[in-house]
N, C-alpha and C positions, 0 to 999 in steps of 0.2 A: 372812382366806382370801378372796381376790376371784378367783371364776372358776378353782378348782383343777381340774385335770385328775382323773378318777376315781382314779387311783391315788395322786395326791398327796393327795386326801380320806380314803382310807383309810388310807394311811401316817399322816397326823395323827391319827387315830382309835387305831390300834396304838400309835403311840408315846406318845401321851398316856396309854393305859391302863398301858403300862410305865411310865412315870415315877409315875405315881399308884401302882402297885403296889411300886414299889421307893423310895416315901417321897421324891420328888423336888420341886422347886419346880415348881409349873406355871403358865402365863401364865392370864388371864382366862378366854380361850376355853377352853383345856384344863379348867379348874375348870368351867364350863359343862357341858362335854362329859362329863366324869366324873360330874356329876349325872344325867345323862341316862342313862350307860351303867350306873349302879348300880342304876337303877329298869328294868333289863333283864339280869336275869342269865342270860337264854338265850342273850345273846349273848358272854358272856365268855370261854368258851373260844376263839370265832372272834377276839376282840381279843389274844388270846394265841398267835394263830397266824400268823408273818409271811407264810407261803404263802397266806393269805388275800386277799392285796391282788390275786391273780390268780385268784380262785374268781369263776366265773360262775352266776347266780342267773336261771335262765329262768322268766319267768311261766307259759310255756306248759306248764312241769312243775309247776306249782300251789306255785313257790317263791316265797317272800316276799324280797327283798332284803335282808338287815339293815344294809347299809352304807347303802342309800337311806332306809331307815327312821330311823336315827339321824341322817343328814343332814338330814332333814326335820324332826324333833326339834329339833335345834341351829338349824336356820333359824327356826323358830316362836320357841323361846327367847330369840333375837336380836330378833326383830320384837318380841316382848310387852316387852323392855326398853328399847325406846325408843318403843314404840307406833306402829309404822309395820307397814303401813298405818295411817293415824290411824283410831283406833275400834276398833282390834283388841283394845286391851288391857280396857277396860271391857266388850267383849262377851265376851269370854274370862273374866272375872272373874263374868259373869251365868252362863254357861255351867258353870263350876266349882261355882258355889252350886246351879245344877240339878242337877248330876251327884253332887254331894258328894265329889268326887275330883279333886285336880290332874291327876294322872296320865291318869284317863280324858278329862278334858277335853281335854287335851294330844293326847290320840290324836285325837278328835275334829276339833280344828284341823288336825293333819296331815294327815287326809283332805281337810280343805277346803283345804289347801295344794296338796296333790297333784291335786286336782281342777281347781284354778285354773290350775297349772302344764300339766297335760295339755290343757286347754282353749286356752290360749296357743300350745301347740306344734300342735294339731291346726288352730288358726285362722292360724296363723303372724302373731300379734300380741304385744304386750306382755301380762304378766299383769294383769288388771284387778282392782285392789287393792280396789275398792268393791264388786264382787262376792263376793270373798275375804270381808271383813269381814261382807257381809250373810249368806253362808252359814254364819258362825260367829253370827251375831245369830240366823240363823232355827233353828239348833241349840238356841240358848239360849232361844228361846220370845220373843225381842224382835222387836218390828216392822222390818222392812227400812227401811233408811234411803234415803234420796233422795239 
């Protein structure tokens, strides 16, 4: 999925969940997503609702966008699988040891990624991979890398 639209990303999630529920064969990316979705039972009803593609989640109303959350999770899982940006995987491993939970560590990394993306958008710059890894390192109690 290279730069999908909002609706394409949401359709991917809904279709992958449907394939999973029907016992169909999944792609590697769909399998990765299903692991994430299974860890978020609070989103299962949403994933079973084809109308959810058009739903808006307004932060000013105190709503968290579950599709954004799932997208960030998927991005982090992909990054960890290839250690990109470099150093993310060992920083994550240390964070997981510190927190004692893979899912809690993933949520911390998702927050770091969200912050990195927000800064890049605000500053109209590409995301700073080193700053992202250092944010994860800091949460893990590791020294900041130069």
